[in-house]
N, C-alpha and C positions, 0 to 999 in steps of 0.2 A: 528551863525545867528540868532535870533528868529524871525519868521515867524508870523505875526500875523492872526488869523483863520479871515475869511471873516463874516463881520456881516450882517446877515438874515435881509432884510429892512422890514417894517411892513407895513402890509396892511392899505392902506388909509381909512378917512373915507366913499367916494363913493362905497367903494367893501362892507360895512356893510348893510346889510339890513334884514327886519324883513319876516321870515321866514312864507307860507301861511298855516294855518293848519284846521284841519275838516277832516271829514267822506269822502269827496270826495277822498281826496289825501289816506287815507288807503283802500281805496273801490278800487282805481287804482291798488293800490300798491299790494293787497292781490289777484286780478283779473288776471293780470301778472303772480304771483306765484303758483296760480295755474293751470294756463295754461301751466306751464313749459315753458314758454317764457323768452326772452333777453330784454331788452333794453339796449341803450347806455346812457339811464339816471341814469341808475343804476352802470353799469358795469364801467361808464368812471368819474363814481360821478362828473355830470354836478353840476355847482350850482342853475339851475334852475329847477331840478325837481320837487322841491314843489309847484312852480308856474306852473310846466305844468300838472302833475298830478291832481293837484286840479282844475284844467281847462281841466281833462278826455283829453288830448292829452301825446304821448309818440313817441320817434322813435324805433320801431322794431329793435332789432339786431339780424340776423338769422346766422347760420352755429355756434352756442356754442356761448362760451363765453373765451375761451381760443384764442389767436392771434398766428400765426406763427413768426408775427416778435414782435420786440421791441423797439419801437421806446420811447427816453429818456421824452419824453413830457405826453406821455400818462398810463392812470391808468388800461387798460382793461391788464389784465392777460397773460403773453409768457407762452407756455408750450405743453406737449401735446395734440392735437385733437383729436377728435372721430368723427367719419362719421360722414355728418349732416343728422339730424332726416328725414326722406322721408316725415314724416306728416307735417313737419312744416307751409310748405306753407300755409295749408289748416289751421291749426291752427293759426296763424297771421292773415289769411283773416279772421275768426272768430272772432278773439278778436276783430280788427278794427271793426268789423260790431257792435257784442254788444258794444261795448265803443261809437256807434255814431258815427265814423268819417267818415268826407267826404273829409278829406285831410289826404292822409298815407305816414308817413314816415318808408323809409326802409332802414336799412345800414347793413352792416356786420364786423364781425372782416376779418383781411385778413387770405386767406387760398394758400398760395403758394404750401402746399401740396397736393390738388388738381387740376388734368389736368389744368380743364378749369378756376381755381381761382374761382369756386365758380356759375359761371355766370351764370350757369342754373339754380341755387337754385334761384338766383334775377328774373330770367325770370319767373320760376313756381312760385314764391310766389307775380309777378306781374298779372299773368293771375287769379291765386286765386282771389286775392283781385278785379280785374275787376268782377270776376262770382258771387262773392256774394255781391259788392256794385259797381252795373253798371257806379254808376255816381260818383264816388270818384277821385279824381284827386291823381296820384302816384310820387312823389320823391323818387327817389333813390342814396345815398350816397355810392360811391364803391370804392374798392381799384383800383391798378393802373392793376392789372391783370399781372404784369407784362410785358406791354407792347402787350400783346397777342390781336390783332386787332381781332381775331374772337370772342374773348371771348367777348368784348366789344360788337359786333354785336350781339351778342344771347341775350345783354340785351335790346338793340337798338329795336330791330325784338320785344320784347313784348311791346312796344310802353311806354314810361314810359313819364310823361309829364315832368318832370324836371329829368335831370341828374348831380346827383354834384357829386365832385371831389378836395379834398380839396388840394389845395399846401402847406398850412400849414405855410411856412418860405420864408425866403431869401435865393438865392442858398447858399450863404459862409455859412450859419448855416446848410445846410444837414447831412454833416459829424458828427456833434454832436447832432444835433435835429431828423432824419431821414435816420440814416445813413444806410438803406436798402431801401431806394426809388431814385429816381432819379428825379432831376428837372424837365430837359428836358422832360423826359416820360409822368410826370404826365402835362406840357402843353400839347404834342403831342395827349396825349387821349381826353382832350377837344374840338383840332381842329378837330379831325377824327371823333368824335359825329356829333358837325354841321354838318360836311363836308357828313356825312350817312345819317343825318335827317335834314334838316333846321328848321324843323316845334319843334325839343326837345329843351327846354331849358337849358343850359348848367351855373353850377353855382359852385363854388369856394369857400372858404376860409381860410385866414388867422389869425395866432394869433400873437400879438404883446408883446412885454415885452421881449423878450429872446436876445435882444443884438444887435437886427437889426438896422439900420442906416435908416434917412431918406430916403436918393437917392438910399438906395436898395427896401425900399418900394414902391416908386415910378416907378423903373425899373419892380418891380414886378408888379405892377398893369398894365403898361404898356405891360408887358409879356401876363398877363391874355387876356389881352383886344384883344391882337392880335392872340392870338388863340382863338377868337372869344365865351371867358365867357363874359355874360351877366348880370347877377346876383351874388353878391359880398357879402359875411360878414367879418367884423372885429371886434375880441375879444380879450379882454386881457387873456395871458396865465397864469394858476393859478396852483402851483406846486400841483399836487396831494398827493406824501407824501416824504418825507424823501430822500427815494433813487432815484427820477426824480432831471432833471434839477430845480434849483433855477429859481428864478424869477430877472430878472434884473432891471425892471426897471415895476414902475405902471404907465400906461400911464394915465392920468386924461381925462374924459370924453371930454372936450373941444377939446383935442387934435382928437380925435374919429371923433369930428363932423366934424372937418379941412380936414382927411383925408376921409370923406364920400364925403361932397363936390368936393375935388380934382377927386376922381373916378367917381362922376356923371360927373364933366367939360371933364374927358377922356372918357367918352362915357357909361360908364352902364350904364342899364337901371333899378336898382334896389340896392340899396345899404343898409344894416345895417351894423353899427357903433356902438358898445358901449362896456363899461367894461363886461358885462354881456352878448353878443349874442356870440352866438354859431351859427355854421352851419347850425342847424334842427331851431333856436328859431325863433319863429313867421314866419317860413314858408309859410305855407299859405296865409298869408295877402302878405308875399312880391312877390310871384307869383300872387298872385290877382292883385297887383296892377303894374305891370310891362308891358312893352310895350317891347318886342324883336325888336331890330334895327337892 
């Protein structure tokens, strides 16, 4: 029996964009490289990197460039990890200050090898940013800390303005998309964050195009809302390399608009949805225009 190879679907016109160019992009790229820092923009091959760097924005990624997990959608390298640089929190804050940022987004690789999952490094980085840029708004995009509530509390005690943790996909697809993660555990983390501090804005993100069904998307949005999540991002999954999961479907912009309307009707305070939307894309605008319910 002849088995026909799977035909890769071609990118539609709405996913083709003109990349910004100019000295600002190169300046930010060189500045980050010279400082020995990492950004999720570069490591995860974000399609918005040209735009963000050109506008002097970036999402700092702490604790190295290698992850202890190997999610099949993510371009960040998996492998041995060194101990975090103790000077990194100060370096990140200094870079943010020199870039003139007043909204700082901090994320990390997942560090299951560390006792606290790296929560203390998140706290130190938040504190350093507040020290060097007192007026800054700080958003953190955190891993699940393997369900360690104490680790989550360490981050929250440092008083981030926004706590982001991406649910990424619907529960049925977790075994193939996020085999080392747990859907219920991620929902619980978001719920615990709001129970600990009602003033923190909680945020999450969902990728579309991995084979999820409309009813599954709806249920996931309901689950996030019940977990007291109030800021949401919806974006198109794009295959970073041939070794990663293939795109099952390219979602048209009008469908993202419909899901955005659905999420707002459910009760989310602020929703960004579109083919190029990522969890940290236009993060400042999302936060500043929301009203926590």
